[in-house]
N, C-alpha and C positions, 0 to 999 in steps of 0.2 A: 861808603858808610858801612858801619859794622852790621853784620848779618842780623843781629837781634833787633836792630832799629830800622831795618830795611822798610822803606815805604812810610816811615814815621819820623816827624820832625823832633829833634832833640835839641833843646835850648839850654846852653851852658852859661853859667855866670862864673867868671873867674875873678877871685879877689886877689889882686896883685897890684903893687905900686911901681914895679919895675917893667919898663917896656920890653927890655931884652928878655927877661924871664918869661913875660907873657907870650912873647913870640915863640920861645922855645916850647912852652906848654902847648900852644896852638899847633905848632909844627908837628909835635909828637902825636896829638890827637888826630890830625889829618893823616899822618903816616899810618895810624891804626885803623883808618877807615871812617873816622868821624868828620866828614866834610859838612859841618853844621855851623850855625851862627854861634859865636862866642862873644859875650858881653863882658868887658873888663871893668871892674869897679874897684875903687880904693877907699871908699868911705861907707860908713854904716848906712847913711841915708839912702844911697843909691841901691844898696843891697835890699833894704826894706822895700823900696819902690818896685824893684824887679820881682820880689816875692809877692808883694801885694797885688801886682798886675797879673800874677800867674804865668809870668814869662820866664819860667825857670824849671828845667827838668833835672838838673844836677848842679851842684856847687863844688868848685875846686878852689881851695883857698891856700894861699901861702901862709906859713906859720907866722912869719914876722912881717907885719905891715904897720908903719908908724901910726900910732894912735888907734889902731884897729887890730887886725890879726885874726888867726883861726878860731881862738876861743870865743872872741866876741861875735864873729860871724856865725859860729855854730849856735850860740845862744839866740841870736836874732832869727836864724832859720827855724829853730825849735819853737820859739815864741810865735812865729808866723804859721806854725802847723805844717811846715814843709817836711815831706816824708820821702823825698828822693835821695839819691846818693850825695853824701858830703865827704869829699876826699881832701885830705891835707897833703900839701907838698912842702918840702923844706930842704934847704941846703945843709943845715946843721941844727940838730935839736937833740936834747938828751932823751934817754929812754923813759925816764919818769914822766917827762912832759908828753911824750907820744902816748904812753899808756893812759895818762890822765885824760887826754882828748878822746881816745877810743872808748874809755869807760863813760865819758860824758855823752857819747852818741855818734862820734865820727865813724864812718864806715871803713876807711882805709887810710894808710899813711904811706906816702911815696917820697923817697929821697930824690932830690933834683939831679943827683949824679946817676940815677937809675930810672929816668923818665920812661924807659921802654915798658915799665910795669903799668904806666898810667892807663893806656888804652885797654888792656885786658882787665884791669881793676874796674874801670868805668863800665865796661861791658857786663862784667859780673854783677856789679851793684845795680845797674839799670834793670837787669833781669830779676834780681831779688826784689827791687822796688815794685816791679810789675806784679810779681807773685804776692807781695804784701797787699797791693791794691785789690787784686782779684780776691784774696782771702777776706779782706774787709768788705768787699761788695757781697761776697757769699754770706758772710756773717750778718750783714745788714738785711739781706733778703731772708735769711733764716729767722732773724728776730722779728721781721715784719710778718712772716708766715705764722710764727708762734703767737704773735699778738693777735693776728686775725683769728687763729684757732681758739685762743682764749676768749675772744669776744663771741665767737660762734658758740662755744661751749656754754658761756654764761647766758647767752640768749636762749639756748635750748633748755638750760636749767631753769630759767625764769618761766619759760613756756610750760615746762613740766610741772613746776610748782603751781602755776595758775590752773592747769588742767586737773592736778590732784585736788586743789581746793574746790574746783567745780564739782568733781566727782564725789568728794566727801560731802558737800552740801546736798547733792542729789540723793546720796545714800541715806544720809541722816534725815532729811526732810521728807522725801518722797517714799522711798522704800520703808523707812522707819514708820511713817504714818500709815502706810498700807498694812504693815505687820501689826501695828497697834490696833488698827480698826478690826483686823481679823481676830485678834485676841479678844477684843470686847464682844464681838459677835459670838465667839465660842463660849465666853462667860455667860452671855445671855441665853444661849441654848442649854447650857448645863443647868441654869436656874429654872428652866421650864420642863425638865424631864421628870417623869414620874418616879416614884420610889422603886417600881419594878423594872426600871431601865438602867440597872447598875452597870451592865456591860457597856452600853452606849456612853454612859456618864464617864466611866473610866477611860474610854477611848478619847473622848473630847478633852478630858483633863490632860491626858498624855499629849494630845495635839497642842494644847496650850503650852505645855512645857517645851515642845519643839519650837514653838513661836518665840518663847522667851529666850531660848538658846540662839535663835536666828537674830533676834533683836540685839543680843549681846555681841554677836559676831559682826553685825552691821556697825554698831558703835565702835567696836575695836578696829575694824578695817577703816572706817571713816577717820578715827583718831590717828591711825598710822599714816594715812594719806595727808591729812592736815588737821591737827587738833584744833577744835573750836576754842579751847581754852587759851591758845596762843593769841588768837585774834581778839578774843573777848577780854581776857584778864592779863595778858602780857607774858613776858619771858620768865619772870620769877615763878609765877604760878605754873607755867607749863613745865619748867624744869622740876619743880616740886612734885608735880603729877607723875613725871617720868620716874623719879626716884621711888615714889610710892608703888608704881607698877613693878619696879625692880625688886623691892622688898617683898611684895606679894608673890613674885615668881620664884625668887631664889632664897629668901629668908635672910639675905645679907643686911648688916647694919649700914644705914646710910646717914650722911650728914650733908647739909646744904648751907654754905656760907655766902651771904649776899652783902655787897657793899651798899645797896639801895633796896628799898621796898619795891620801887617801881623803876624801870629802866626806860629812858627816852631814847629810842633808837629808830633809824629808818627801817623800812620793811625788809630790805635785802640783808642788812646786818642781823636783824632779829631772827629771820628764818634760817640764816647760815649758822648762827649760834645754836639755835634749837636743833638743827640737823647734826651738828658736831656732837652735842650732848647725846642725842638719840642714838647715833651710830656707836659712840663709845660705850654707852650703857648696854646696847644690844650685844656688842662684842664681849662685854664683861659677863652678861647673862649666859652667853653661849659657851665661852671658852675659859674664863678666868678662875672659876671656882673661888671667888673672893668672899671674905667674911666681912670686910668693911669697904665702903665706897664713899668717897668725898668729892663733892662738886663745889667749886668756888667760882663765883661770878663777880667781877669787879669792874666798875665803870669809872673812867677818868674823863676829863674834858676832851682828851684826844683819842682814846681807845677803849675798846671793850676787851677785857681779859678773861679767859676761861681756863680752868684747871680741873681735869677729871683724873682722879687717882684711885687705885685699888691695891689691895694687898694680896692679889691672886697669883696665878701661875706664871705671869710674865710672858714675854715674847722672846723667842729665839731668833735673833737678827740674821742668823745664817739662813733662815727660811725666807728672808725678805730681800727682794732685788733692790737695785739702786732706785728703781722707779716706784718703790713702795708696794709692789704687788707680791702677795704671798704665793710662792710656787712650790714649796716642799711639802712633804707629807704624803704617805702612800694613799692613793685614791682620792686625795683632797682636791677639790676643785679650786681653780685660781680665784683669789679674792682681791677685789679692787677697792676694798673699803678705805684703806689708808690713803691710796692714791686719790680717791674721790674726795676725801676730807681735805687733803692738802690742796687740791685744785680749787675746791670751794673757797678756802681761806685765802690762798694767794690770788684768786680772781678778784678779791676785794682789796688787794694790796696788803694783806696780813701775813703773819708768820705762823707756821705750824711746827711744833716740836714734840717728839715722842721720846721718852726715856723709859727703858725697861731692861730687866734681866730675868732669865728663867728662875722661877721660884721666888722672886723679890718684888713682884707687882709691876704695875705700869702707871705712868703719869703722862698725860697729854696736856700740853700747854699751847694756847692759841691767843694771839693778839690780833684784833681786827680794828683798823683805824676807823674812828667815827667820821662820818661825812658831815659837811657843813649844812646839808639840807635835812638833817635829822628832824623829824616832825613829832613832837610830843603827842600829837593826836593819833599817830599810827600805833596800832597795837604792837607791843614789844614784849 
C-alpha cells in the first residue's frame, strides 16, 4: 500500500463499463502500492449507493461510459457532498473537454496510455483531501470556540449590566437619600442659628453646597451606570436625554429623528441600542469637535436601525487596526470602544458599520434584528 495510506483502508470506486480497462486500472493501482478494495460500477444508481453508504474514499471514472460518464459521475459525487479525490481516465478526449472537467471540480486527468501516472496522482490527491478535512475540522473547532467565546462575552455583559443597574439603584436610592437627609439637617441647623453666629452659618451653607455637588455626582454616576429614564420612559426618552447632555457639555446643535414615539423592544436590544448611542456621543464629546450631531432611530417589524452622525474631525482609519482597536497616537492609550460596540451588536446578530474621513465627520450605522419575544411591557 502507498506510504501515505499505510495502516488505513482506502476504498476506491471505479466508474468503468469495460472489464479489460477496469483490470488495467486495478493492476496499475496495485503496482503503485494500493492493494485495496476496488468497487466497479457502470450506472449512476450504484455510484449513488456507494457514496450514500460512505463506502468511498476516491472515485476514478472513465470519461466515456454509455449513458453515464465522468461528467455525470462528478455531478453525482458533488451532489452527495463527496470531497475525496475524483480522477478521470480516458483513452482519447479533447483538451477542451478535459479542461471543462477540471474546472467543474475533477482533481486530475490521466490518459489510459499513461496509467503509470495514476498511482502518484491518487497518492497526491488523497494527501490533499486529508489536508482539506483537517483544515475543515480546525475551522469547525475555531468557529465553535468563537461561538462559545461570544456566548461567554454576552453572558458577562448581561451580568455587568445587571450589576450596574443594581449599583445605580443603590446609589440613587440609598446614598441619595442619606445625602438628602443630611442636607435637610443642615438646613434645619442654619434656621436655628442666632444672628451673631454668621461664621457658623456660612460654614453650614458651604457644607450644604458640598452636599448638593455630591448629590449631582451621585445622580450623574448612577445615570452613567444605568439611567432610570431608560427603564421608566423608554429608548426614545433616554436618547433625547443623552443628546441634551451633549448639548450642555459641548454646545453642539443636536437633532433627534424617531420613527416612533415609543419603541417596543426586548431588554437586550434596548440596552444595546442605548449603549451604542451613549458610546458614540461620548466619543463625539471627547474627540470630534462637532458643531452638529444627528441621531436617527427607526423601527421596522424586523429590525431596529440606528444612525449617529456628526460633522466633526472624523477618524483616521490608519490609526485603527483590523480588529477595531485604536492604536496610533503619541502616548495615547489603546481604545477598545469600536471593538466593544461591534461585539455588542454582532452578539445580537446585527450589523455595525462606520463611515468616516478626517475632517469630514463620522457616521455609525447599526442594524439590530428584532426578536420574536419582544415584550411591549419591557422598558425600551
